[in-house]
MDTraj code that builds the backbone (N, CA, C; nanometers):
import mdtraj as md
import numpy as np

residues = "UNK UNK UNK UNK UNK UNK UNK UNK UNK UNK UNK UNK UNK UNK UNK UNK UNK UNK UNK UNK UNK UNK UNK UNK UNK UNK UNK UNK UNK UNK UNK UNK UNK UNK UNK UNK UNK UNK UNK UNK UNK UNK UNK UNK UNK UNK UNK UNK UNK UNK UNK UNK UNK UNK UNK UNK UNK UNK UNK UNK UNK UNK UNK UNK UNK UNK UNK UNK UNK UNK UNK UNK UNK UNK UNK UNK UNK UNK UNK UNK UNK UNK UNK UNK UNK UNK UNK UNK UNK UNK UNK UNK UNK UNK UNK UNK UNK".split()
xyz = np.array([
    [4.0821, 11.4406, 3.9023],
    [3.9192, 11.4896, 3.9072],
    [3.9172, 11.5314, 4.0406],
    [3.8941, 11.6983, 4.0176],
    [3.8743, 11.7835, 4.2119],
    [3.7286, 11.7103, 4.2440],
    [3.7280, 11.7555, 4.3475],
    [3.6146, 11.7706, 4.3991],
    [3.5911, 11.8975, 4.5105],
    [3.4510, 11.9192, 4.4761],
    [3.4070, 12.0235, 4.5781],
    [3.3211, 12.0025, 4.6640],
    [3.3340, 12.0510, 4.8142],
    [3.2369, 12.0141, 4.8211],
    [3.0853, 12.1028, 4.8175],
    [2.9726, 12.0876, 4.8104],
    [2.8792, 12.2123, 4.7985],
    [2.8703, 12.3139, 4.8382],
    [2.9139, 12.3518, 5.0020],
    [2.8932, 12.4526, 4.9913],
    [3.0306, 12.5334, 4.9579],
    [3.1737, 12.4651, 4.9429],
    [3.2252, 12.4995, 4.8411],
    [3.2264, 12.6147, 4.7356],
    [3.1620, 12.4982, 4.6459],
    [3.1142, 12.5901, 4.5086],
    [2.9776, 12.6331, 4.5045],
    [2.9143, 12.6717, 4.5962],
    [2.8530, 12.7525, 4.5902],
    [2.9028, 12.9077, 4.6257],
    [3.0121, 12.9002, 4.7301],
    [3.0995, 12.9917, 4.7699],
    [3.1815, 13.0233, 4.6662],
    [3.2380, 12.9619, 4.5914],
    [3.3232, 12.9890, 4.4702],
    [3.2896, 12.8989, 4.3216],
    [3.2109, 12.9681, 4.2904],
    [3.1485, 12.8873, 4.1807],
    [3.2574, 12.9755, 4.1224],
    [3.2966, 13.0555, 4.0375],
    [3.3524, 13.1161, 3.9760],
    [3.4761, 13.0279, 3.9186],
    [3.5665, 12.9439, 4.0520],
    [3.6528, 12.8635, 4.0624],
    [3.6008, 12.7902, 4.0473],
    [3.4892, 12.6893, 4.0501],
    [3.4102, 12.6215, 3.9776],
    [3.3681, 12.5717, 3.8548],
    [3.3701, 12.6987, 3.7789],
    [3.3206, 12.6921, 3.6692],
    [3.4255, 12.7318, 3.5671],
    [3.5731, 12.8287, 3.6145],
    [3.6956, 12.7717, 3.5598],
    [3.8307, 12.6072, 3.5766],
    [3.7600, 12.5563, 3.6935],
    [3.7875, 12.4149, 3.6919],
    [3.7672, 12.3307, 3.5995],
    [3.5946, 12.3630, 3.5650],
    [3.5712, 12.2492, 3.4678],
    [3.5842, 12.2753, 3.3434],
    [3.6773, 12.3748, 3.3169],
    [3.7084, 12.3676, 3.1967],
    [3.8269, 12.3183, 3.1075],
    [3.8688, 12.2620, 3.2869],
    [3.9962, 12.1657, 3.2381],
    [4.0110, 12.0511, 3.2926],
    [3.8863, 12.0412, 3.3426],
    [3.8497, 11.8438, 3.4158],
    [3.7211, 11.8849, 3.3991],
    [3.6520, 11.7453, 3.4722],
    [3.5664, 11.7441, 3.4784],
    [3.5571, 11.7441, 3.6166],
    [3.4469, 11.8165, 3.7890],
    [3.4466, 11.8681, 3.9173],
    [3.3260, 11.7894, 3.9719],
    [3.4000, 11.7372, 4.0723],
    [3.2626, 11.6270, 4.1205],
    [3.1682, 11.7053, 4.2194],
    [3.0974, 11.7065, 4.2717],
    [3.0015, 11.8014, 4.3799],
    [2.9669, 11.6886, 4.4852],
    [3.0353, 11.7149, 4.6213],
    [2.9976, 11.6543, 4.6833],
    [2.9198, 11.7351, 4.8055],
    [2.8380, 11.6804, 4.9059],
    [2.7009, 11.6598, 4.9718],
    [2.7109, 11.5893, 5.1221],
    [2.7417, 11.6222, 5.2292],
    [2.8074, 11.5410, 5.3061],
    [2.9011, 11.4389, 5.2893],
    [2.9799, 11.4839, 5.2210],
    [3.0632, 11.3385, 5.1728],
    [3.0543, 11.2340, 5.1015],
    [2.9144, 11.2444, 4.9806],
    [2.8688, 11.1316, 4.9243],
    [2.8948, 11.2665, 4.7825],
    [2.9616, 11.2007, 4.7088],
    [2.9534, 11.1943, 4.5277],
    [2.7388, 11.2839, 4.5156],
    [2.7027, 11.3752, 4.4138],
    [2.6245, 11.4183, 4.4281],
    [2.5951, 11.4560, 4.2631],
    [2.6835, 11.5489, 4.2268],
    [2.6795, 11.5818, 4.0893],
    [2.8541, 11.6035, 4.0292],
    [2.8575, 11.5859, 3.8798],
    [2.9872, 11.6621, 3.8405],
    [2.9155, 11.7513, 3.7100],
    [3.0587, 11.8394, 3.7171],
    [3.0534, 11.9556, 3.6774],
    [3.1605, 11.9786, 3.5446],
    [3.0476, 11.9320, 3.4567],
    [3.2169, 11.9820, 3.2938],
    [3.2058, 12.0935, 3.1644],
    [3.2368, 12.0929, 3.0948],
    [3.2326, 12.2507, 3.0373],
    [3.1271, 12.2143, 2.9240],
    [3.1155, 12.2829, 2.9238],
    [3.0284, 12.2535, 2.7518],
    [3.0697, 12.1290, 2.6640],
    [3.2579, 12.2451, 2.5935],
    [3.2530, 12.1393, 2.5203],
    [3.2940, 12.0322, 2.5999],
    [3.3308, 11.9525, 2.6408],
    [3.3163, 11.7853, 2.6879],
    [3.1880, 11.7699, 2.7094],
    [3.1135, 11.8116, 2.7674],
    [2.9545, 11.7965, 2.7500],
    [2.8846, 11.7535, 2.5715],
    [2.9318, 11.8456, 2.5066],
    [2.9064, 11.7954, 2.3417],
    [2.9632, 11.6900, 2.3096],
    [3.0881, 11.7084, 2.3555],
    [3.1156, 11.5470, 2.3318],
    [3.0862, 11.3605, 2.3285],
    [3.0524, 11.4427, 2.4727],
    [2.9430, 11.3136, 2.5254],
    [2.8866, 11.2765, 2.4660],
    [2.7852, 11.3992, 2.4231],
    [2.6397, 11.3846, 2.3577],
    [2.6407, 11.3204, 2.2169],
    [2.7848, 11.3572, 2.1736],
    [2.8320, 11.2630, 2.0746],
    [2.8884, 11.1203, 2.0665],
    [2.9473, 11.1156, 2.1264],
    [2.9303, 11.0130, 2.1761],
    [2.8564, 10.8707, 2.1541],
    [2.7528, 10.9689, 2.2376],
    [2.5879, 10.8960, 2.3247],
    [2.5591, 10.7979, 2.2039],
    [2.5160, 10.9589, 2.1158],
    [2.4454, 10.9114, 1.9860],
    [2.5443, 10.8394, 1.8780],
    [2.6413, 10.7991, 1.8809],
    [2.6611, 10.7044, 1.7980],
    [2.7280, 10.6069, 1.7536],
    [2.6932, 10.6090, 1.9935],
    [2.6619, 10.4576, 2.0429],
    [2.5438, 10.4132, 2.0283],
    [2.4637, 10.4987, 2.0324],
    [2.2535, 10.4500, 1.9311],
    [2.2455, 10.4196, 1.8627],
    [2.3696, 10.5139, 1.7553],
    [2.3334, 10.4165, 1.6218],
    [2.4428, 10.3100, 1.5837],
    [2.5478, 10.2772, 1.6620],
    [2.5484, 10.1393, 1.6458],
    [2.5196, 9.9874, 1.6845],
    [2.4044, 10.0718, 1.8182],
    [2.3101, 9.9600, 1.8665],
    [2.2026, 9.9190, 1.7317],
    [2.1661, 10.0269, 1.6836],
    [2.0462, 10.0082, 1.6263],
    [2.1172, 9.9569, 1.4531],
    [2.2413, 9.9995, 1.4280],
    [2.3266, 9.9071, 1.3268],
    [2.3270, 9.7892, 1.2952],
    [2.3747, 9.7302, 1.4852],
    [2.3526, 9.5587, 1.5509],
    [2.2188, 9.5006, 1.5206],
    [2.0981, 9.6331, 1.6233],
    [1.9868, 9.5666, 1.5461],
    [1.9856, 9.5037, 1.4319],
    [1.9721, 9.5601, 1.3033],
    [1.9506, 9.5283, 1.1976],
    [2.0204, 9.4382, 1.1283],
    [2.1560, 9.3710, 1.1796],
    [2.2209, 9.2994, 1.1628],
    [2.1780, 9.1409, 1.2367],
    [2.0338, 9.1599, 1.3520],
    [2.0972, 9.0855, 1.4459],
    [1.9710, 8.9146, 1.4484],
    [1.8956, 8.9815, 1.2772],
    [1.8490, 8.8309, 1.2439],
    [1.8928, 8.8372, 1.1258],
    [1.8626, 8.6753, 1.0419],
    [1.8368, 8.6643, 0.9331],
    [1.7804, 8.6884, 0.8429],
    [1.6513, 8.7431, 0.8888],
    [1.5844, 8.7981, 0.7905],
    [1.6363, 8.9478, 0.7927],
    [1.6811, 8.9787, 0.9197],
    [1.7130, 9.1824, 0.9269],
    [1.8259, 9.1690, 0.7994],
    [1.9423, 9.1176, 0.8166],
    [2.0013, 9.0546, 0.7060],
    [1.9866, 9.0581, 0.5569],
    [1.9228, 8.9722, 0.5036],
    [1.8710, 8.9771, 0.4039],
    [1.7885, 9.0648, 0.3520],
    [1.7528, 9.1477, 0.4021],
    [1.6734, 9.2709, 0.4049],
    [1.7725, 9.3806, 0.3321],
    [1.8786, 9.4267, 0.4589],
    [1.9870, 9.5039, 0.4313],
    [2.0081, 9.4877, 0.3299],
    [2.0659, 9.3552, 0.2919],
    [2.1114, 9.3191, 0.1894],
    [2.0909, 9.3281, 0.0452],
    [1.9813, 9.3280, 0.0468],
    [1.8855, 9.3736, -0.0551],
    [1.8333, 9.5203, -0.0577],
    [1.8321, 9.5757, -0.0158],
    [1.8058, 9.7162, 0.0567],
    [1.9408, 9.7790, -0.0594],
    [2.0820, 9.7369, 0.0147],
    [2.1965, 9.7999, -0.0895],
    [2.2083, 9.7429, -0.2075],
    [2.1402, 9.6185, -0.2832],
    [2.1324, 9.6245, -0.4096],
    [2.0578, 9.7117, -0.4652],
    [1.9227, 9.7731, -0.4137],
    [1.8344, 9.8168, -0.4258],
    [1.9255, 9.9008, -0.5114],
    [2.0068, 9.9774, -0.3997],
    [2.0151, 10.0512, -0.3973],
    [2.1786, 10.1073, -0.5108],
    [2.2292, 9.9782, -0.5039],
    [2.3651, 10.0030, -0.5873],
    [2.2736, 9.9623, -0.7297],
    [2.1880, 9.9438, -0.7938],
    [2.0908, 9.9106, -0.9167],
    [1.9963, 10.1160, -0.9374],
    [1.9653, 10.1661, -0.8396],
    [1.9579, 10.3236, -0.8196],
    [1.8137, 10.3000, -0.8535],
    [1.7675, 10.1880, -0.7138],
    [1.6244, 10.1981, -0.6590],
    [1.6212, 10.2119, -0.5425],
    [1.5842, 10.3413, -0.5338],
    [1.6197, 10.3259, -0.3598],
    [1.4729, 10.3412, -0.3003],
    [1.4702, 10.3388, -0.1857],
    [1.3341, 10.2770, -0.0966],
    [1.3716, 10.3252, 0.0394],
    [1.2979, 10.3684, 0.1168],
    [1.2677, 10.3663, 0.2218],
    [1.2224, 10.3251, 0.3090],
    [1.2653, 10.3036, 0.4548],
    [1.2217, 10.2319, 0.5593],
    [1.2377, 10.3144, 0.6523],
    [1.1006, 10.2915, 0.6865],
    [1.0973, 10.3414, 0.8567],
    [1.1462, 10.2424, 0.9819],
    [1.2070, 10.2517, 1.1093],
    [1.2773, 10.1794, 1.1709],
    [1.1200, 10.0700, 1.1841],
    [1.0369, 10.1178, 1.2027],
    [0.9187, 10.0457, 1.2296],
    [0.8636, 9.8882, 1.1376],
    [0.8662, 9.9447, 1.0243],
    [0.8930, 9.8657, 0.8866],
    [1.0169, 9.8159, 0.8938],
    [1.1157, 9.8199, 0.9082],
    [1.2184, 9.7170, 0.9698],
    [1.1898, 9.6284, 1.0111],
    [1.1603, 9.6516, 1.1750],
    [1.1350, 9.6214, 1.2424],
    [1.0491, 9.4483, 1.2102],
    [0.9827, 9.4791, 1.1476],
    [0.8484, 9.4462, 1.0514],
    [0.9075, 9.2562, 1.0489],
    [1.0144, 9.2881, 1.0546],
    [1.1503, 9.1767, 0.9632],
    [1.1265, 9.0629, 1.0345],
    [1.1388, 9.1443, 1.1837],
    [1.1686, 9.0120, 1.2810],
    [1.1440, 8.8861, 1.2316],
    [1.1421, 8.7313, 1.2890],
    [1.0706, 8.6616, 1.3380],
    [1.0314, 8.6058, 1.4620],
])
top = md.Topology()
chain = top.add_chain()
for i, resn in enumerate(residues, 1):
    res = top.add_residue(resn, chain, resSeq=i)
    for name in ("N", "CA", "C"):
        top.add_atom(name, md.element.get_by_symbol(name[0]), res)
traj = md.Trajectory(xyz[None], top)
């Protein structure tokens, strides 16, 4: 990862932007890292990964108790029978013991 001093980043902003298209760039102030600049493409990938991680966490929550697992299995069975039941996360949380 390339590092720019804050003053250098300010003076050579175009070079900073160009470098960030290839790799993340750390900005330091008084020798301490204070920011990281990444390309828009890299930022979008990070946001997508974060959304996937949040979705996985919600899935783990749905399977965290026996009541939740049973409710989920019943929902799957209803779906397979052609019965569609929509529930909010609050309604699903109500199954907690």
